[in-house]
N, C-alpha and C positions, 0 to 999 in steps of 0.2 A: 504494500500500500504506500503510495506516495505521501509525502508529508502534507501536501495541500489537501488530499483526500481525507487524511486523518483529522486535520483541522476542521474541515467541513462537517465531519461526523461529530466531532466534539462540540462545535457550535450548534448543531441541530439538537444535540442532547441538552445543552444548556438552555436553549429556547424551550424545548419540550418540558424539561423539569420545571423551568420557571413558570410555564403555563399551569402545570398541575399544582405547584405550590400556591400560585395566585388563586386558583379555583378553591383549593382547600382553605386558604386564608379567608376568602370571601365567605365561605360556608361557616367558618369559625366566627366571623363577625356577625353574620345573620343569626347564628345561634346565641351570641351574646345579647342580641336585641330582643329575643323571645322572652317575655316576662314569665318565668317559671320560678315559683317559690317552693322548692322541694322540701320535704320534711327532714331530709338528711343532706348535709353538705356534700357536694361532689357529684350529685346526680345531674347528668347532662345528656343531651340527645346524641352527640357525637357525629354531627352531620359531615364533618370533614373526613370521617372515616369511609364515606362513600367513595371518595377519591382514592384513598389508600387501598381499599379492597379492589377497586378497578385496576389500579396500577400493579398491585401484587399479582393479580391474575393475568394481566395483559403484558406486563414488562418484567416481572420478577421481584425478588427480594431486595436487590441492591437499589434500584430506583425507588421502590416503596420506602426503604429505610431513609434514603437521602431526602425524599420529599416529606416524609413524616417528621424527621428531625428539624428540617428547615421551617416547616409549618408551626411546630411547637415553639421554636425559638421566636419566630416573628410574631405569632399570636400572643405569646407571653410578653414580649416587649411592647406590643401595640395595645393589648387589651387587658393585660394582667400585671403580674409582678414576679419577683424572683421565686416566691413560693409556688406560684402557679406554673412556672417553668419546671421547677423540680418535680412537682406532682405529675404534671402532664408528660414530662419526658420519661419518668419511671413507668407510667401507664402505657405510653406509646411503645417503648422499647419492649416491654414484656408482652404486650398485646401482639405486636408484630411478630415476635419470636414464636409465640404460640400459634398464631395464624399460619405462619410459614410452615411450621412443623405439621400441622393438621392438613394443610393443603398438599404437602408432599406425600402424606399417608394415602391420600386420594379416597378415603372412606367417607369423608364429610362433604356435604354440599356447601355452596357459598354461604348459605344461611347458617349452617352449623359452624363453619369457620368464623363467621362474623359474631355469632353468639359467644363462642369461646374467647374471641378477641375482646368483646365487651366485658365479660366476666374477668378475664385476665387483667385488663386495664384497671378495673375497680379493685381487684385483689392487690395489685402492685401499689396503687394509691393508698390503700388502707395500711399496708405494711410501712410505706414511707411516712404516713401520718403518725403511726405508732412510734417510729424512730425519731422523727423531727420533733414531735410534741412530747416525746418521752411519756406516753400515756397508752398503756395496753388496753384501756377501755375504748379506744378508737375502734377496736375490733367489733364492738357491739353494733357499729354502723354497717358492717359487711352484709348481714342478711338483706337489708333494704337495697344495698348497692348490688347485691347478687341479682335480685329481681329486676332492678333497673338495667343491669348489664344484659340480662336475657331479653328483656323487652326491646331495648334499643338495638341490641344485636340482631334481633329478628327484623326490625324495620330497616336497619342499615344493610343487612344481608339481602333482603328482598330488593331494595333499590340498587345496591351494588351489583347483584346478580342480573337484574334487568339491563343495566348499563353494559355489563360485560358481554351479555348475549347480543345486544343491539349495536354496540360500537366495537367494530373489529378493525381498527386502523393499525394496530400493532400486533406483531406476533410475539408470543411469550418466548423468553430465552430458554432453550432446551436444557441448559446446564443447571438451571435453578429449580 
């Protein structure tokens, strides 16, 4: 591959990743505008995960990880604070790892992978809350977060699955 071809490939990747980060960031912003007063702190819809699910299935783990990390950092700096970045990053990393593993197993549907991702996200955030706040009682929030992870995982999985089936602009990387 000539160096100019390699640069074109890299430039197109940067543009594509930027587009997905932008869409995920807009979805995070939209979610921040929805007036939900959950009975338990940390319950969110996870709209940006529609993008992450689509990227994971269409492009693979590496692009999904890059886009997820960039989205968490940008959303944290724009709409949150250092704590929101810490909690969101822990949830995003663990969630993506679980979703990647379950996707590779090929036993679960997109909805099942999404549900596991939602639950894993909430589990990671609960553990981080227990560590950061030095309070084991934070674990008492997990049953409500488990239910919200399942419910939002179903919704995100349905939407992500529909998009994955309808939008076939990229081929998944066979190595991942």
